[in-house]
N, C-alpha and C positions, 0 to 999 in steps of 0.2 A: 503493500500499500503508499501511497505516497509519503514521504516524510516522518515513514516509520521503518525500524528497523525489523529482518523478517524474522529474529525472535518473538516478536510478538503476535505475528498472527496465529500460531497453534492457540493460543489460549483464547485470542478471539472467534477463530475457529469453534473451541471447546462452549465457548460461550453462546454461539449462534445457535449450535447444535440443542443447547440445555434450551434457551428459549422456543427454537423450533417443536421441539419437544412439549416444553408447556403448554404454548397454544394447541398443538395438537390433540393435548387433553383438557382444554376448556378455557386456558389463562389468556383471557384479551383485554388484560385491563390498561390502563393507560401507561401504568408503572412499566408492563410488559412491553408495550408496543414502544414507547420510548428507549426503554434499555435496546431493545432490537435495532431502533434506530441509529442509535450510538455505537453498536458494536458493527452495524453495517457501514456506517459513517467513516470510522476509525480503520474498517478493512477495505477503504477504498472503493465501498459500491454506493455511490450517492442516491442512484434510484430506488434500491431497495430499500435505503435509510426514508427516502422522501415516501415511499407507500407506507413504512411504518409512523410515520409521522401523519400522514393524513389519516389514516386506520386511528392512531388516538387519540384524534381530533373527536372522532366519532364515539368516545368510550364516554360512559356516564361519569366518569371520575376525572374527564380532561379539563377542568375549569382553570387550572393553573399551567397547565403544560408548555402553552406558547412562551412563557417568560425560561424554563430551562432552554428551551431550542435557540431562544435569542441570545442567552448568556454563556452558554456552553460553547467553548472553543472548539471540541468535536464534530457541532454540528454547524460551521463558519460556511463549508459548503452548500449544504442543506438550506440554510436559513437564507443563503440568497438566490436561491432559486424561485422563481418566480411563482411554481405552481404550488408552493408552500403557501404562499399570501393569502389566498380564499380560508384553508384551513386556520390560519393563526387569527385571522378578522374573527371567522366562527368563534372561536375561543374567546377571543376579548368582549366579544359581544354577552356570550354566555355568562363568561367572570362577571360582567359589567350589570346583567339583569339578576344576576345570584346577590351578590352585593347589594345592589337595592332593595332588596327584600329582607334583608337582614335586620332590621330596625322592627320591622312589623312582625316578623317573625319571631324577634327576641319577646316583644313588648305581647304578644299573646300568650306568652308562657311567664310573665310578670318579671319580665327580664330586661335588662339595658342593654343597646348597642352604640357604641362599642361597651364592652365591660369596664367596669371601673379599675381604676390601679395602675 
C-alpha cells in the first residue's frame, strides 16, 4: 500500500478477514463498517473503503461517524472523494435532527439538556 511498509499488510489482511467474518455473521454496525473502511484505506483500497463509509452512513448508530472520517488521517484519500460528500451530509443532517430533539426528550423525562455540571 502507498506509504506503508510491507510488514503491515499481513496484519491489515487479518483485520479485513476478521471484519468480513463479522459481517457474514450479521455485524453491520457503524463501528464495524468504519473499522473496515479504515483497514481498506490503509491497505490502499480506497474504493472498498468508500463502500464501507457509504454503508456506515446508513446504519442506525451512524450519527457521529462523519467526524471520524474527517479527522482520521487514514481516511484522507477517502474523505476527498466526491462520492463521500452525500453520505457525510446525510450524517450531519441526522446528527443535527437528533441534537435538536435532545432538550425536549430530556424535558419529558424531568431532566435538563445540557446536563448541569
